[in-house]
N, C-alpha and C positions, 0 to 999 in steps of 0.2 A: 897864600890861604888853608887853614887847616880843613880838610875834609872829612866829614862827618863818616864813621864805622859803622852806621847803621844802613843796613841794605835798602834800596829802594823799594817802593811797595811793586812796581812793575816786576822786581828779581823776585818777591815772594811770590808773585802769583805764577810767573814762569817755574819757579821750583816745585810750587805745589801742582801745576798741571803736568810737570814732567813726572812727579812720583804717582801721579794718577793714572798717567799712561802708561807708565811701567808696569803698575799694577793689574791693569787690565790686559796688556799685552802678556803678563807671564801667565794668565789664565788659560786654562786650558779643559776640557771637558773632563778629562781624566783627573786632573788636579780637584776642579768641583766636585765630582762623584766621589773622590778619596774622602773629602773634608766632611760631605754629607754622610758615608759611610764612620769616620770618626764620630762626628756627631751623634747618630744614631746608637753608635757601641756605648758612649757615654751617658746620653741622656734619654737614649729611648727614641724610637722611629716618631713617637708624635711631637717631638721637639724639633723635626725636621720640618722647615719652611724657607721659600725663597729670602725672606727678611733675615731670619736667623743664621742661616747660611751665608749671605753676604756680609753680616756682623762677623763671623767666624773668619772670613776670608781677607775683612778690611777692605772690602769694595762696596758700591753703590749694588742695590738688588737688581736694576735694570742690568748691570754687567753682565749678571748670570744667562739672561735670555740669549746671549750670542753662543753659548755654549750647549745649552739646555732648552727645549721649547717651552716647558712648563715643569709643574711638577710631577705628574705622571710621568714625563720623559724621564725626570730627574731619578724617579723610583725605579725605572725600568734600567738606568743604567747602574744602580745600586746593586739589584739582583743579578745583573749580569756579569757585574765585577766580582760578586762575591761565589758565584757558580765558575765562574775562571780561577778562583785561587785551589778550587779541587784538583790534586793530582790525579792524574790517569795512570793507571797501574799496567805497565807493558812490560814485563819482566820476564815473560815466557814461562810463568806457572801456570798452572791448570784453572780453568774458567772460574770454579767457584773459589779458589784462593783470591783471584784478582777481584772478581767481582765484590767478596767481602772485604779485600782490603782498601777496594775504591769506596764502596759505602761506607767504612768506617772512618775515612779520610773525609769524606764529604760531612759526616757527622762532626768531626772534630772542627770544619770551619763552620758549621753552623751553631755549635756551643760558644765559638767565638763572637758570633754575631746572631744574639738570641731574638732579636728584632725579626730576621729574615725570612722565617716560616711563614708567619702572617702576611709578610709583604708578597712573598712568592706567590699565595694563593689568591693575591688580587691583581696580579700582573696579567695582561693580556695579549701582550705584544713583546716576547722575550728577544731579548738581544741575541748576538751569536754566538755567546758562550752556551746557553742553554742548548741549542741544537748540536752543537758539538759535544757536549757532555754525553746528551743523550746517544749520539752515534758511537761514542767512544763505549759506552755499555752496553748499546746493541753488537757492535764487533766483537766485545769479550764473549758475549753469548754465541755470536754467529761462528765463532771460530772455535767455540768450545763444543761445537757439535749440534747446536740448536737450529731447527728449522725455522725459516721467517714467520710461520705462524705463532709456535711455541715460544719464540723470543719476544712476538708480540702480546702473548698472555702474560710472560715473565714480566713485562714492564709494567702492566695491569696490576699486577699480584702484589710488586714491589711497591707500586704506588710513590707516595712522597718519601717513603724511605731510601729510594733509591738517591735522594738528594740528602739525605741524613736525619731525617725527621719524620715524626709519624704523630696521625692523631688519636690520641689516647681517650678510652672511654671514660676513665674517672678523673675527676676534677681535684687534682692534689690539693691537700690542706696541711697547714703546718703541724707539726707534731703536738701529742697532746700529752701532760703530765700523767703520769702513772694513776693519779685517783680520778681523773677526768676520762680518762681511757677506759677505765673498768666501770664506770658509771655507764658510758655510752656502750657498751659492749653488753652490758646486762639488759640495757634499753633494747639494742638489736636482736638479744639473744631470744626475747619473749615472743616477737613477729617475726624477726628474720632469721631464721636459725642458721642458714647456710651463709649468709653474709657476715653474721657474728663468727661464724667458725673460721672464715678465711680472715677476718681482722685477726683473730688470735694469732693465727698460724703464720702472719706475715708481719708481724711486730717486729719492730728494729729497735734493739736496745732495750725492750721491754716496755715499750711505748708504741702508741698507734701512731704512724707517719708517713710520709709519702714513700712510694717505692723506690727503688734504685733505678733510675730510667735508664742509664748506660746498660745495666744486666739485663733488663727487661727487651731493650731495644735488640741487643745482640742475641737474645734467645728466640727473639721472632725471627730477625734476620737469618739465623742458622735453620730453624724451623723452615722457612719460606727455599732457602737455598736445598736443603734435604728433600724438599718436597719436587722441586724443579730437577734436581737430578735423578730422581726417580722416573719423572716423565720423560726424560731426554733418553733413560736407557731402554723404554719400551721397544 
């Protein structure tokens, strides 16, 4: 008797079940969080949902809840994983060089994950990476001769900058063409002369536009570090 080459339905179901089980067993919290970070980097933090993440991983949404309790837990894990990427400088350099290098390294990480600053500010239950990083920064200050009180003040002064970002006063707008820029400056000059003066002084390539965030970040960081150094030497 000639046997059919088609697999029986029971064999199909078993194969599908094995594939589904294999996907579930391969999932870990680290893999779920990494996939969420990749999704946020690509499509923005608004794109991150349990359903969308499950699609990215090729599993059912309910499978994710074995590894993250809810979306808040997922966001906590994402922030913690990003902070954990920041390298800590411990090369024997002086405190100012070490802290400057560490903060600028943090900025490099934040620039790769542009959704992170806004998400960091919404978190109320930081994971282990956040206090570990804070402890390293405090250690740089304490070993650099800062008292506990002054190190505490330093953390407050540095604020979010210690994590590589800051809240800017100005809402950056796209560059204006020269004609539109000239009209805007003329309008400002009539009622807001100092603002107009600054607008002209900080133009880029002859047009009004966004400031160089990296330059402004480093200027403010150096300003703060120099001030802290003077306080430490009192």
